[in-house]
VEXDREN-2710 file (C-alpha; in Angstrom, 1 decimal):
% VEXDREN-2710
k/r/px/py/pz
1/MET/-130.5/36.7/98.5
2/SER/-130.4/33.6/100.8
3/LEU/-131.3/33.7/104.5
4/ARG/-127.7/32.9/105.4
5/TRP/-126.4/36.1/103.7
6/LYS/-129.2/38.2/105.1
7/ILE/-128.1/37.0/108.6
8/ILE/-124.4/37.7/107.8
9/LEU/-125.1/41.2/106.5
10/ALA/-127.4/42.0/109.3
11/LEU/-124.9/40.9/112.0
12/LEU/-122.1/42.7/110.2
13/ALA/-124.1/45.9/110.0
14/VAL/-124.9/45.7/113.7
15/THR/-121.3/44.8/114.6
16/LEU/-119.7/47.5/112.4
17/THR/-122.1/50.2/113.6
18/SER/-121.4/49.2/117.3
19/LEU/-117.7/49.3/116.7
20/ALA/-117.8/52.6/114.9
21/VAL/-119.8/54.2/117.8
22/THR/-117.4/52.5/120.3
23/VAL/-114.3/53.8/118.6
24/ARG/-115.7/57.3/118.3
25/VAL/-116.8/57.5/121.9
26/ALA/-113.7/55.8/123.3
27/SER/-111.3/58.1/121.3
28/ASP/-113.2/61.2/122.2
29/THR/-113.3/60.2/125.8
30/ALA/-109.5/59.5/125.8
31/LEU/-108.8/62.7/124.1
32/GLY/-110.9/64.7/126.5
33/VAL/-109.2/63.1/129.6
34/LEU/-105.7/63.6/128.2
35/LEU/-106.4/67.3/127.2
36/ARG/-108.0/68.0/130.6
37/ASP/-104.9/66.8/132.3
38/ARG/-102.7/68.9/130.1
39/GLN/-105.0/71.9/130.6
40/SER/-104.9/71.7/134.4
41/ARG/-101.1/71.5/134.4
42/ALA/-100.8/74.3/131.8
43/LEU/-103.1/76.6/133.8
44/ALA/-101.2/75.9/137.0
45/THR/-97.9/76.7/135.3
46/ALA/-99.3/79.9/133.7
47/ALA/-100.6/81.0/137.1
48/PHE/-97.2/80.4/138.7
49/PHE/-95.4/82.4/136.0
50/ALA/-98.1/85.2/136.4
51/GLY/-97.3/85.5/140.1
52/SER/-93.5/85.6/139.5
53/LEU/-93.8/88.2/136.7
54/ALA/-96.5/90.3/138.3
55/GLU/-94.1/93.0/139.8
56/PRO/-92.2/94.0/136.6
57/ILE/-95.4/93.9/134.5
58/ALA/-97.2/96.1/137.0
59/GLN/-94.3/98.5/137.2
60/GLY/-93.8/98.6/133.4
61/ASP/-90.1/97.5/133.9
62/ARG/-89.6/96.1/130.4
63/GLU/-85.9/95.3/130.9
64/ARG/-86.4/93.4/134.1
65/LEU/-89.4/91.6/132.6
66/THR/-87.4/90.6/129.5
67/ASN/-84.5/89.3/131.7
68/GLN/-86.8/87.3/133.9
69/VAL/-88.6/85.7/131.0
70/ALA/-85.3/84.9/129.3
71/ALA/-84.2/83.2/132.4
72/LEU/-87.1/80.9/132.5
73/ARG/-86.3/77.3/131.7
74/VAL/-89.4/76.3/129.8
75/GLN/-88.0/74.4/126.8
76/GLU/-89.9/71.3/127.9
77/LEU/-93.0/73.2/128.9
78/GLY/-93.5/75.3/125.8
79/ARG/-93.4/79.0/125.1
80/VAL/-94.2/81.8/127.6
81/LEU/-95.4/85.3/126.6
82/ALA/-96.2/88.3/128.8
83/VAL/-98.8/90.7/127.6
84/ASP/-100.0/94.0/128.9
85/GLU/-103.6/94.9/129.8
86/ALA/-104.2/95.9/126.1
87/GLY/-103.0/92.5/124.8
88/PHE/-99.6/93.7/123.4
89/VAL/-96.7/91.2/123.9
90/LEU/-94.1/92.6/126.3
91/ALA/-91.8/89.6/126.6
92/ASP/-91.4/86.3/124.7
93/THR/-89.2/83.3/125.4
94/ALA/-88.7/83.2/121.6
95/ALA/-87.3/86.7/121.6
96/GLY/-84.4/87.1/119.2
97/THR/-85.9/84.5/116.7
98/ASP/-88.1/85.0/113.7
99/ALA/-91.0/83.7/115.7
100/SER/-90.8/86.5/118.2
101/LEU/-94.1/88.2/118.8
102/ILE/-92.9/91.1/120.9
103/GLY/-94.9/94.2/120.1
104/HIS/-97.7/92.2/118.5
105/ARG/-101.2/92.4/119.8
106/LEU/-102.8/89.0/120.5
107/GLU/-106.6/88.6/120.6
108/HIS/-107.0/84.9/121.3
109/VAL/-110.1/84.1/123.4
110/GLU/-107.9/82.7/126.2
111/ILE/-106.0/86.0/126.4
112/ARG/-109.1/88.1/126.4
113/SER/-110.6/85.9/129.2
114/ALA/-107.4/86.3/131.3
115/LEU/-107.4/90.1/130.8
116/GLU/-111.0/90.0/132.1
117/GLY/-109.7/88.2/135.2
118/THR/-110.5/84.5/134.4
119/SER/-107.9/81.9/133.6
120/ARG/-108.6/79.9/130.5
121/ALA/-107.1/77.3/128.2
122/GLY/-107.9/76.1/124.8
123/VAL/-106.6/74.0/121.9
124/HIS/-105.9/75.4/118.4
125/ARG/-104.8/73.7/115.2
126/LEU/-101.8/75.4/113.6
127/PRO/-101.3/75.9/109.9
128/ASP/-98.7/73.2/109.9
129/ARG/-101.4/70.7/111.2
130/ARG/-99.9/70.6/114.6
131/TYR/-102.0/71.2/117.8
132/ALA/-101.1/73.8/120.4
133/MET/-102.7/74.6/123.8
134/TYR/-102.9/78.2/125.0
135/ALA/-103.2/78.6/128.7
136/ALA/-103.6/82.2/129.9
137/ALA/-103.6/83.5/133.5
138/PRO/-104.2/87.1/134.7
139/VAL/-101.4/89.2/136.2
140/ARG/-102.8/91.1/139.2
141/ALA/-101.3/94.2/140.8
142/ALA/-102.1/95.8/144.1
143/GLY/-105.9/96.0/144.7
144/ASP/-106.4/92.9/142.6
145/ARG/-106.3/95.0/139.4
146/VAL/-105.5/93.0/136.3
147/VAL/-102.5/94.6/134.6
148/GLY/-101.7/91.9/132.0
149/ALA/-101.5/88.2/131.4
150/VAL/-99.1/85.4/131.0
151/VAL/-99.7/82.9/128.2
152/LEU/-98.2/79.4/128.1
153/SER/-98.2/77.8/124.7
154/THR/-97.5/74.0/124.7
155/ASP/-97.5/71.5/121.9
156/VAL/-100.2/68.9/122.4
157/SER/-99.8/67.1/119.0
158/ASP/-98.5/64.1/120.9
159/VAL/-101.9/63.8/122.6
160/PHE/-103.7/63.7/119.3
161/ALA/-101.1/61.3/117.9
162/ALA/-101.6/59.0/120.9
163/VAL/-105.4/59.1/120.5
164/ASP/-105.0/58.4/116.7
165/GLN/-102.8/55.4/117.6
166/ILE/-105.5/54.1/120.1
167/ARG/-108.1/54.7/117.4
168/GLY/-106.1/52.7/114.8
169/ARG/-105.6/49.8/117.2
170/MET/-109.3/49.8/118.0
171/ILE/-110.1/49.8/114.3
172/GLN/-107.8/46.9/113.8
173/LEU/-109.4/45.0/116.6
174/GLY/-112.8/45.9/115.1
175/VAL/-111.8/44.4/111.8
176/VAL/-110.9/41.2/113.7
177/ILE/-114.2/41.2/115.6
178/ALA/-116.1/41.9/112.3
179/VAL/-114.4/38.9/110.6
180/ALA/-115.1/36.8/113.7
181/ALA/-118.7/38.0/113.7
182/GLY/-119.0/37.2/110.0
183/VAL/-117.7/33.6/110.6
184/VAL/-120.2/33.2/113.5
185/ALA/-123.0/34.6/111.4
186/TYR/-122.1/32.2/108.6
187/GLY/-122.2/29.3/110.9
188/PHE/-125.4/30.5/112.6
189/GLY/-127.0/31.1/109.2
190/ALA/-126.1/27.6/108.1
191/TYR/-127.7/26.3/111.4
192/LEU/-130.9/28.2/110.7
193/ALA/-131.0/27.5/107.0
194/ALA/-130.3/23.8/107.1
195/PRO/-133.7/22.8/108.7
196/LEU/-135.5/25.3/106.5
197/ARG/-133.9/23.8/103.4
198/GLU/-134.8/20.3/104.7
199/MET/-138.4/21.5/105.1
200/ALA/-138.4/22.9/101.6
201/ARG/-137.2/19.6/100.2
202/ALA/-139.8/17.7/102.3
203/ALA/-142.5/20.1/101.1
204/GLY/-141.5/19.4/97.5
205/ARG/-141.8/15.7/98.1
206/ILE/-145.2/16.1/99.7
207/ALA/-146.3/18.2/96.7
208/ARG/-145.4/15.2/94.6
209/GLY/-147.7/12.9/96.7
210/ARG/-145.3/11.5/99.3
211/PHE/-147.5/12.3/102.3
212/ASP/-145.4/10.1/104.6
213/GLU/-142.6/12.6/104.5
214/ARG/-141.5/14.0/107.9
215/VAL/-138.7/16.3/109.1
216/PRO/-136.6/15.7/112.3
217/VAL/-137.5/17.7/115.3
218/ARG/-134.4/18.9/117.3
219/GLY/-134.6/20.8/120.6
220/GLY/-137.4/23.0/121.8
221/ASP/-136.8/26.3/120.0
222/GLU/-138.9/28.0/117.3
223/LEU/-137.3/25.9/114.6
224/ALA/-138.4/22.8/116.5
225/GLN/-141.9/24.2/116.8
226/LEU/-142.0/24.9/113.1
227/ALA/-140.8/21.3/112.4
228/ARG/-143.6/19.9/114.6
229/ALA/-146.2/22.1/112.9
230/PHE/-144.8/20.9/109.5
231/ASN/-145.1/17.3/110.6
232/ASP/-148.6/17.9/111.9
233/MET/-149.5/19.4/108.5
234/ALA/-148.0/16.5/106.7
235/ALA/-150.0/14.0/108.8
236/HIS/-153.2/16.0/108.2
237/LEU/-152.6/15.9/104.5
238/ALA/-151.9/12.2/104.7
239/ARG/-155.3/11.7/106.4
240/ILE/-157.0/13.9/103.8
241/ASP/-155.4/11.8/101.0
242/GLU/-156.5/8.6/102.7
243/SER/-160.0/10.0/103.0
244/ARG/-159.9/10.9/99.4
245/ARG/-158.9/7.4/98.4
246/ASP/-161.6/6.0/100.7
247/PHE/-164.1/8.3/99.1
248/ILE/-163.3/7.1/95.6
249/ALA/-163.5/3.5/96.6
250/SER/-166.7/4.1/98.5
251/ALA/-168.2/5.9/95.6
252/SER/-167.3/3.2/93.2
253/HIS/-168.7/0.5/95.5
254/GLU/-171.8/2.3/96.5
255/LEU/-172.9/3.3/93.0
256/ARG/-172.2/0.0/91.4
257/THR/-175.1/-1.9/93.0
258/PRO/-178.0/0.5/92.1
259/VAL/-176.5/1.0/88.6
260/ALA/-176.4/-2.8/88.2
261/ALA/-180.0/-3.1/89.4
262/LEU/-181.1/-0.4/87.0
263/LYS/-179.3/-2.2/84.2
264/THR/-181.0/-5.5/85.1
265/LEU/-184.5/-3.9/85.3
266/THR/-184.1/-2.1/81.9
267/ASP/-182.7/-5.2/80.2
268/ALA/-185.7/-7.2/81.5
269/LEU/-188.1/-4.6/80.0
270/ILE/-186.3/-4.4/76.7
271/HIS/-185.9/-8.1/76.1
272/ASP/-189.3/-9.3/77.5
273/PRO/-191.8/-9.0/74.6
274/ASP/-194.6/-10.5/76.7
275/ALA/-194.4/-7.9/79.5
276/THR/-197.7/-6.5/80.4
277/VAL/-198.6/-3.0/81.5
278/GLU/-198.7/-4.1/85.0
279/ASP/-195.2/-5.6/84.6
280/TYR/-194.0/-2.2/83.3
281/ARG/-195.5/-0.4/86.2
282/GLU/-193.8/-2.9/88.7
283/PHE/-190.4/-2.5/87.0
284/LEU/-190.8/1.3/86.8
285/ARG/-191.6/1.3/90.5
286/ASP/-188.4/-0.7/91.1
287/ILE/-186.5/1.7/88.8
288/ASP/-187.9/4.7/90.8
289/ASP/-186.7/3.1/94.0
290/GLN/-183.2/2.6/92.6
291/VAL/-183.2/6.2/91.4
292/GLU/-184.3/7.4/94.8
293/ARG/-181.6/5.3/96.3
294/LEU/-179.0/6.8/93.9
295/ALA/-180.1/10.3/95.1
296/ARG/-179.6/9.4/98.7
297/LEU/-176.2/7.8/98.0
298/THR/-175.1/10.9/96.0
299/SER/-176.1/13.1/99.0
300/SER/-174.2/10.7/101.4
301/LEU/-171.2/10.6/99.1
302/LEU/-171.1/14.4/99.0
303/THR/-170.9/14.4/102.8
304/LEU/-168.0/11.9/102.6
305/ALA/-166.4/14.3/100.1
306/ARG/-165.6/16.7/103.0
307/LEU/-162.6/14.5/103.4
308/ASP/-162.1/15.4/107.0
309/ARG/-163.7/12.6/108.9
310/GLU/-163.6/14.5/112.2
311/THR/-166.2/17.0/110.9
312/GLU/-168.6/14.3/109.5
313/THR/-171.9/14.4/111.2
314/VAL/-174.2/11.5/112.1
315/ASP/-178.0/12.0/111.7
316/LEU/-179.5/9.6/114.3
317/ARG/-183.2/9.1/114.1
318/PRO/-185.6/6.3/115.2
319/VAL/-186.3/3.9/112.2
320/PRO/-188.5/0.7/112.1
321/LEU/-186.0/-2.1/111.6
322/ALA/-188.3/-4.3/109.5
323/GLU/-189.1/-1.4/107.1
324/LEU/-185.4/-0.6/106.8
325/VAL/-184.3/-4.2/106.0
326/THR/-187.2/-4.8/103.6
327/THR/-186.4/-1.6/101.6
328/VAL/-182.7/-2.6/101.3
329/VAL/-183.6/-6.2/100.2
330/GLY/-186.1/-4.8/97.7
331/TRP/-183.3/-2.7/96.1
332/LEU/-181.1/-5.8/95.8
333/GLU/-183.7/-8.1/94.3
334/PRO/-182.7/-7.4/90.7
335/GLU/-179.0/-7.9/91.5
336/ALA/-179.9/-11.2/93.3
337/ARG/-181.8/-12.5/90.2
338/ARG/-178.8/-11.6/88.0
339/LEU/-176.5/-13.5/90.3
340/GLY/-178.8/-16.5/90.7
341/CYS/-179.5/-15.8/94.4
342/ARG/-182.8/-15.8/96.3
343/ILE/-183.1/-13.5/99.4
344/ARG/-185.3/-14.7/102.3
345/LEU/-186.3/-12.4/105.1
346/GLU/-186.7/-13.8/108.6
347/GLY/-188.0/-11.1/110.9
348/ARG/-188.4/-11.3/114.7
349/GLY/-190.6/-8.3/115.5
350/ASN/-190.2/-4.7/114.3
351/PRO/-188.2/-2.8/116.9
352/GLN/-187.4/0.9/116.6
353/VAL/-183.7/1.5/116.1
354/LEU/-181.8/4.7/116.5
355/VAL/-179.5/4.9/113.4
356/ASP/-178.4/7.2/110.6
357/ARG/-180.7/5.8/107.9
358/THR/-178.5/6.5/104.9
359/LYS/-175.4/5.0/106.6
360/MET/-177.3/2.0/107.8
361/GLU/-178.8/1.4/104.4
362/ARG/-175.3/1.5/103.0
363/ALA/-174.0/-1.0/105.6
364/LEU/-176.9/-3.4/105.1
365/THR/-176.4/-3.2/101.3
366/ASN/-172.7/-4.0/101.6
367/LEU/-173.5/-6.9/103.9
368/VAL/-176.1/-8.6/101.7
369/GLU/-174.1/-7.8/98.5
370/ASN/-171.0/-9.5/99.9
371/ALA/-173.2/-12.6/100.9
372/MET/-174.5/-12.9/97.4
373/LYS/-171.1/-12.2/95.8
374/TYR/-169.0/-14.5/97.8
375/GLY/-171.6/-17.1/98.8
376/GLY/-172.4/-18.0/95.3
377/PRO/-175.8/-18.7/93.8
378/GLY/-178.5/-20.0/96.2
379/LEU/-180.4/-18.9/99.3
380/VAL/-179.4/-15.8/101.2
381/ARG/-181.0/-15.6/104.6
382/VAL/-181.5/-12.1/106.2
383/VAL/-182.4/-12.4/109.9
384/PHE/-183.4/-9.3/111.9
385/GLY/-185.4/-8.4/115.0
386/GLU/-185.1/-8.4/118.7
387/GLN/-182.9/-11.0/120.6
388/PRO/-183.7/-12.0/124.2
389/GLY/-181.0/-11.0/126.6
390/PHE/-179.5/-8.4/124.2
391/ASP/-178.3/-5.3/126.1
392/ALA/-178.5/-2.5/123.6
393/GLY/-177.1/0.0/126.1
394/ALA/-174.0/-2.1/126.8
395/VAL/-173.3/-2.6/123.1
396/GLY/-173.7/1.1/122.5
397/ARG/-171.3/2.0/125.3
398/LEU/-168.8/-0.6/123.9
399/LEU/-169.2/0.8/120.4
400/ALA/-168.7/4.4/121.7
401/ALA/-165.5/3.3/123.4
402/GLU/-164.2/1.6/120.3
403/ILE/-164.9/4.7/118.2
404/GLY/-163.2/6.9/120.8
405/ARG/-160.0/4.7/120.7
406/ALA/-160.1/4.8/116.9
407/HIS/-159.9/8.6/117.0
408/VAL/-157.1/8.8/119.5
END
């Protein structure tokens, strides 16, 4: 399932749940308010009728009570019943019809409460699925003695119908809101998914070697932070790829010279039938030097293989400059002979220099090699030593500043 649909379903679930709770709470609240209003009016009416019918009920004058109840105009209010203290119906506004309850004993909770001296009203669902409210008020005789009760039965189905109508309209509104929420969620999902899809495509291109791929950064939200992090990662991968390429080029260049020197020395031994034992020893010493140089180059190249230039360390130690230059020139003598070159050292003292020996050997080797390669056969002068007026501290500070700018 896509991110867009997950967002749509999540927002719809929240919206529909909220709407369902809102509809339930609102409809129950409306129903409660309307029924409490009807209840207060019904209890007031029942109490009024209880006062007006108290005398015939207390005296047991059935005829008078029947006449008074029949004279009540309660068609709009509902149905009025008068019961004695045992709960038997003494009079009913529905007398003379099949619905008459005269002589029947009623045991509704509202009637029992009224006969105990407390007015009470309640809603009941009738068998025909209509709703009726029974409001019962006690009838008191002299001495505040309860001698019966008056029950007012009113139809409250209209209240439930009104609440059902409100509920239906709220559900219709909820459907509209849910559809609108779905549209908003669809658009919001598209807004979120678009940059993520763009990053996925860019990641695929980076996986195929296009490390210059970048994604646009829009705004300052979490998606923009993710885009910035993605671009930083791509830039870091580009630096790693560049370092890898540099490593391969450096390895090829660095290993070529000692391998060529070894080839020259071994060819000389193989094709020189007049070579003496001393010549063999000299050539073997030269071969040993080249092998030692290969070992140091291999160690240095392994350091370069870390790829992240920022973590590469520099091993600075004091080294005699003359000994360093003489060693490098000695390594290159076989290659010089092969190229028809002659190397001449011109030293001016033997100062101690603070350098990384392996890296300096590599730099000097590249310098002399390039002079032999591009200068053609002939003399190659290597001049080293101290120079009057040379400020090593100033040069070091300048070099450190250049390195610092290169890393910015």
